[in-house]
N, C-alpha and C positions, 0 to 999 in steps of 0.2 A: 576660172573663176571671174567674174566680172569685178570693176575694179570701183572705187568710190565716189563720191564728188571730190576729193581731197586727194585722190589720184592712187590712196593705198587698195588693196584689194578688199573687196567685201567680206569675201568667205573664202574659207579653206576647209579641207580634210586632212587627217591622220590619223594611221592605223595606229594602234596602239595594243601591243601584242603582249600575249600573258607570258610568265615566266616560269622556268622549274628552275629547283635548286637540288641539280646533280649530287652534289656532297651537301652537307651543313652541319657543321661541328658547335657546339655550343658552348660556352664557357659561361663563368659566374657572373653575377648581375654585376651591373656597373654602378657608380654611385649617382649617376642621372636616371637612374633606374631599368635602361634597357641592359640587356646581356651582351656580352660579347661573341661575336661568331663569326666562323672560317666559312665560307660557302662558295663554290662554284655556280654559277648561275647563270642560264643562256635562255633570252627571248625567240617564243617559238612562234610557227603560224596564223596559232590560233589566236585571234584577238580582237577588240572592240574595234568600231570606227566612230570619232569623234571628227564631228563638223563643228566649226567654230566660225560663229560669226559677226562681223560688225554691227552693232543697233546703237548710233550716236543718239540720246538723249532718253535711251530707255533703260536705262541702269544694265545689270547680270542675272540674266537667269539662265541653269544650268535641267536640259529636260534630261530626264534618266528614269527610265523603271525602277531601277535597284535604289536609290537616294538623290532624290530629286531635289534642285534648290540649295542650299548655304551647305546643308548637310555634307554636300558631295564635295571630295576629296580638291576635284578641277576646280569647283567655287573657291575654293581653300587657298589654293593657287593664283589666282585671279587675283584674291584680296591682296595675300601676299605677296604679291609682284607692283599692285597697285602701292602698298604701303612702302616699298624700298624706294620705286620711282617717283613717287609723291605725285600721282596723275591718274584719271579714271581709266578704266579699260571697259568699255561699255560694252559685251558682248552677249549673244546667246551659244551657250556650250549646247550640243545635242548628244549625246550618247547611244549607241546603237549597240545594245549590250551583246557580244557571242561568248566573252568569258564567265563559267561560272561562278557566281558569287560568294562569297564563304569557304572557297576551295585550298587557300595558299598559293594562288596563281598570280597575284597582283595584278589584276583588274584593274583597282579603284586607283593603287598608283600608279598605273598605265597609262590610266586617261587623264590622270592629271598632270603628265610628262607630256603627253602627246598634247594640251591644252597648253603648255607654257613654251612650245615648238609653232603651233599653231598662233599664237602670239605674238613672239618674234618675226613670222610669215606678216602676220595680217598689218603691225604696226610697225612694220621695218626696225624693230630694236635691236641694239647693238651690242647686247649685252656681255658682258666678258663671263669669262669662263666660270671665273670662281663667285658672279653674282646667280650663274642660272644652277652652280649648283647648291649655292645656297639658301637660293629661296625654293628648292627643288626639296632640298634635307629640313628647312621648318614645316612644310605638310606632312612629310613621313620617309620612314627610313628608307625604302624601296622605290621612293620616286628618282631620284638621280642615278641608280644604274639604268633607266630607263632613255635617259636623254644622251647615252652614246651605243651605238647598235653593236652586237654581238658578243659572243659570250666572257664574262670576269670572274676575275676573283673578288669577295667581296669579304671585309675585313672589318673588323672594330664593331659600331653598334651596324654598321650594314652604308657607311656610309665613304669607308674608304676603299677603292676600287681598283683593279689592273687587268689588263685588257689582255687574253687570252688566245693562243691557239687552236681550236678544236678540228677534226675530221670530222666532214658531214656525220649528221646524227639522224636517225627516223625514229618514230617516239609514238606509241598510244598515251595518252591522258586516259583516266577514267575516274568518277567520281564518286560515293554512294550518296544516297539520299540522306543526307545529313549535311549541316555546319559546325564550326567549329570555332570556339573561340579564340582568338591567336592568347593573349594574356591568360587563358585558362592553360592552353597546352605550356606555354612556358611556365607555368605554376607548376603543374604536373610533372614536368622536368626536376625542378628544384626538390619536389617532394621525392620523387623517385632516387634520383642520382647527380646531387650540386657535386659542380667540378668547381676544384682549387684553379687560380692562373696557372699555378706550375704544372699540373696535369695539361691544362688546355695549350698552353703556346708551343711544346711540342709539337703537340697532333695536328696544329695552324700552319706549322712551317713544314713540316712533313707532307700535309694537303698541296702546300705552294707548290714544293720540289716537284711532287709528283703528277700535278696537273700540267706545270711547265714541261713534263718530260711526255705528257701524252702523244702519241703518234696515232694509233689505232682505235678503232670502235672497244677492242675489247681491252684497251688503256684507259679509255675511258671508263667504262664496264665495272673493272677493276676499282674505280674511283668511287661510285656510289653506296653514301651512307647516310642517313638523318641518323643524327641524335634524339630527337623528338620523335621518333615513332615507335622505340617501343613504352612510352608515355601513352601513348594515343590508341596504339590497339590494344593493349590491356584494359582499356576505357570502351574502345568502340571497336568491338570486333570485325564490324563490317568492314573496316578499313581492311584488315589484315586477308581480311574474304579476297577484297578487290583484287590486292595484290598479288596474293598466291594466285587466281586464275589470269591474270599477265604472267605468271612465269608459266605457267599451264601450259599457257599459250603461246609457248616459244621465246618468251622474253629471254635476252641475256642475263639481266639481271631487271628487276623491279624494285621501288619503294613509293616510298609517301615521298611528296614534296611539301618542302617549309612545314608550315603548321597543321599542313592537311585541313580539309580531309581529302583533297582529291591524289590518286597514285599515278605512278608513270612507268612503264614497259620501254626498255631499250632496246631496240632490234639491230638486226645484224644488216638489213636491207629494209626498202620500201616495202616489197612484196610480205615480207615476214609480217611488218606491221599490217601491211590491208589485212592479212589471215586474221590474226590477233583482235581486228576492229571487228570485224565479222563473228568473230566468235563470244565478245563479251553482249550480242544482244539478248537482251533490250536495256543493256547499261549503257547510262549514260557516259559516252567515249567518242576518242574523235583522235583520227590519225595524223600527225605533225611532223613537222622535220626543224630543225632550229633554225634559226633566221639568221640569214647572211648579212654583213652588212650591205645598205641599199646606197647608201650616201657617203660623201668622206666624213671621214670625223671630224668635229671640230675640238681644239683643245682643252685637255682637263685644265681644272685649276693648279697651278702650282704649290 
């Protein structure tokens, strides 16, 4: 990218991957209003493209077909970082969307994290690991996950992260023609099967142990589960129908991701995933792999 008059880069582009919750356990509501969770999350190769350009004197502009302007999480990220650094960061953020909106795939959160990474590059910011995490967490619970590449165990309200190692994964993501409210889905779960902390903690510990012991694709398949799925499929049968189509197409296991409505199937290899994707037509579906780390990891907050 070209440099500006002050020597800083004038623009930079960052890919913003979608995420899948291969496992999602949901505990009770916390005092802050969020739920306790334990989740195995992976970033995947389905991704938005985020271009951030310095615009001295022009303020902040976010161009996005889904959520333009100040309502976008990328704009909230810029404003949060400006407040903490006590300086303006005048940029235009252009988000080219490929991750479906409203599917539980974390596209908006990933766009915000990509914006933070771009700002660090554009303005040569040397942010501490703690500041990066805190800025991201202030914008949304999923945002810190996207600051560090690769699969992670996610705990608490989603802000406690632990790197894990998994085998290569080949997946198909599919999404029905509907969107779901995250708040509504968690409310349905509370109505259907409220969980106490005493019940949740042993399950979370067991998930952590099983994830760290997983060595094969079959081991990962045995971990796949989503506590929110039953409440969603009881109210939105299209989600169950699409999940079952993935199973029928040869998935080792299929499930809903996050709060839905997207579902995924885990396959033994890339060829099996490709055949399943073709069999799902005309559904909106994508063959993806897990996204392996592409750059050295930055230190996490201590």
